[in-house]
N, C-alpha and C positions, 0 to 999 in steps of 0.2 A: 397908395399902399395901405393906408388905414382902412379904406373901404374893403380891400381884399382880405385884410385881417379880420374885419367885422363879419364878412361873409363866411369865413372859415370858422369862427366861433359860433355863428348862428347854426351852422350845420351840426356842430358838436352838441349844441344846446338842444336842438330838435331831436337828435339821436338819444341823448340822455333822457329827455322827457318821454319819448316813445318807449325807451327801455324801462323806465320807472312805471309807466302805465301798464306795460305788458306784465311786469312783475306783480303789480297790485291786482291785476285781473286774475292772474294765476293763483295768487294767495287767496283772493276772494272766492275762487272756485274750489280750491283744495281744502281750505279750513272746514267748510261744512261737511265735506266728504269724510274728513278725519274725525270730526265730532260724531257723525252718524256711525262710522265704523266702531268708535269707542262704545257708543250706546249699544250697538248690536253685540259687541263682545261681552258687555255686562249682562245682557239678556241671555246670551248663549251660556254663560256660566250659571246663571240662575236656572235655566232650562235643564242643563246637565245635572244639576243637583236634584231637581224634581224628578227627572227620569231615573236617577239612582234610587229615590224613594219609591217610585213605581215598581222598580225591579224587586225591591225588598218586600213591598206590600203584596205583590202578585207571585212571589216565589212558591207559595203553597199550591198554586194552580198546577204545578208540575205533577202533583199527586192526584189530580182530579180523575185520571183514568183508573187509578187504584180504588178510589172512592166509588166510582161508578160500578166497577167490577164487583166490589164488596156489596153494594146495594142490590145489584142484580142477583147475587147469590142469596141474599136475605129474602128478596121478594120471591124468588123461585122456591125457597124453603117454605115460606108462608103459604104460597099457592099450593104446594104439595100437602101441607098440613091441613089446609081448608078442604082439599079434595078428599083426604082420608077421613075427615070428620063429616063428610057428606054435604059440605057447603059449597 
């Protein structure tokens, strides 16, 4: 009877060992993924801030068409003035 009890405990022991190994493997695989995700999240926050600065720094470019139109009017006026002066 003691041999039967020992076999029964051996099965449980093997089961527990396999379970612990599986849990350790899963933890070993998940922890680096979580650390990488945290790093990416920090970089994403930094990138978002830099993109906000880029929006602020390039906001004046929306008026570029107005500047080009004004420059064309000025250049046309100068061209007409030169033609009137014989140049």
